[in-house]
C-alpha positions in Angstrom: 12.4 -20.1 -1.2 8.7 -19.0 -3.2 7.9 -15.5 -2.9 11.2 -14.4 -1.7 13.8 -12.8 -3.2 17.4 -11.5 -2.8 20.1 -9.3 -4.3 23.8 -10.0 -4.9 25.7 -10.9 -1.8 22.5 -11.0 0.5 22.8 -13.2 3.7 19.1 -14.2 3.4 16.3 -13.8 1.3 13.3 -11.4 1.9 9.4 -12.5 1.9 7.7 -10.2 -0.9 5.3 -8.1 0.8 1.6 -7.5 0.1 1.2 -5.6 -2.9 4.3 -7.3 -4.6 5.1 -10.4 -6.3 8.5 -12.4 -6.7 10.0 -12.7 -10.2 10.3 -16.3 -9.9 9.3 -19.2 -8.2 12.9 -20.2 -7.2 16.1 -17.7 -7.1 14.0 -14.7 -7.4 16.1 -11.7 -7.7 13.4 -8.9 -6.9 10.0 -8.1 -5.6 8.1 -6.3 -7.9 5.2 -3.9 -7.3 1.8 -5.1 -8.7 0.8 -2.9 -11.6 -1.9 -0.4 -11.3 -5.4 -1.8 -11.3 -4.3 -4.7 -9.7 -3.5 -5.5 -6.1 -2.2 -8.7 -3.8 -3.1 -8.8 0.0 -1.2 -11.8 0.4 2.8 -11.7 0.9 5.1 -14.1 -0.7 3.1 -14.5 -4.0 4.9 -15.4 -7.3 4.2 -13.9 -10.7 2.2 -11.0 -11.9 -0.8 -13.2 -12.5 -0.6 -13.4 -8.5 -2.0 -9.7 -8.7 -5.4 -9.7 -9.0 -7.6 -7.2 -11.0 -9.5 -4.6 -9.3 -13.4 -5.6 -9.3 -15.8 -3.4 -11.1 -16.0 0.3 -9.5 -12.6 -0.1 -7.8 -9.1 1.3 -8.6 -5.7 0.9 -7.6 -2.4 2.3 -7.7 1.1 0.3 -8.3 1.9 -1.7 -5.6 -1.6 -1.8 -4.0 -2.5 -4.7 -1.4 -6.1 -3.4 -2.0 -8.6 -1.4 -4.3 -10.4 1.4 -3.3 -14.0 1.9 -4.2 -14.7 5.1 -6.2 -16.6 7.7 -4.1 -20.1 9.3 -4.9 -18.8 11.9 -7.6 -16.3 9.8 -9.1 -16.2 6.8 -11.5 -13.6 4.1 -12.3 -11.5 4.7 -15.4 -12.4 1.1 -16.8 -14.8 -1.8 -15.8 -12.1 -4.3 -14.2 -8.6 -3.4 -13.3 -9.3 0.5 -13.2 -6.1 2.4 -12.6 -7.7 5.4 -11.1 -10.9 6.9 -10.0 -11.7 10.1 -11.9 -14.1 13.0 -10.6 -17.1 13.7 -12.6 -17.1 16.6 -15.0 -18.3 20.1 -14.2 -22.1 20.0 -14.9 -22.4 16.1 -13.9 -22.8 14.3 -10.6 -22.8 10.7 -9.1 -24.5 10.1 -5.9 -23.7 6.4 -6.3 -20.0 5.2 -5.1 -18.3 2.5 -7.4 -19.7 3.5 -11.0 -17.8 2.9 -14.2 -17.0 5.3 -16.9 -18.2 8.9 -17.5 -21.6 7.9 -18.5 -22.5 6.9 -15.1 -22.2 10.7 -14.1 -25.7 12.3 -14.7 -26.1 15.8 -16.2 -27.3 18.2 -13.8 -30.9 19.4 -14.2 -32.3 22.6 -16.1 -31.5 25.3 -13.2 -29.0 23.2 -10.8 -25.2 23.0 -10.7 -22.5 20.6 -9.6 -19.9 21.4 -6.9 
């Protein structure tokens, strides 16, 4: 069945969960985790194209059912399909959530430091 998979000798097929996709539309042998930077909130999908890219300012790990917004003090590693949120380096800060790239972290003003 579409969106399901089974191993050798199985008595039934298993629906691929949110964050996974079936390797084929018919006779899938495994459910595969969506790659980092992508997600699937729907169970029973087929093919990696069913895993959507994370939107700007969000990131996800492998097998995610949703993307997480990068918090204030962090930036997304890429504009879309980011694989991680990275802390702003020392001497820089970001008070806005969901920013992209280290350039989004502002430099501390003279006489001030970041945590």
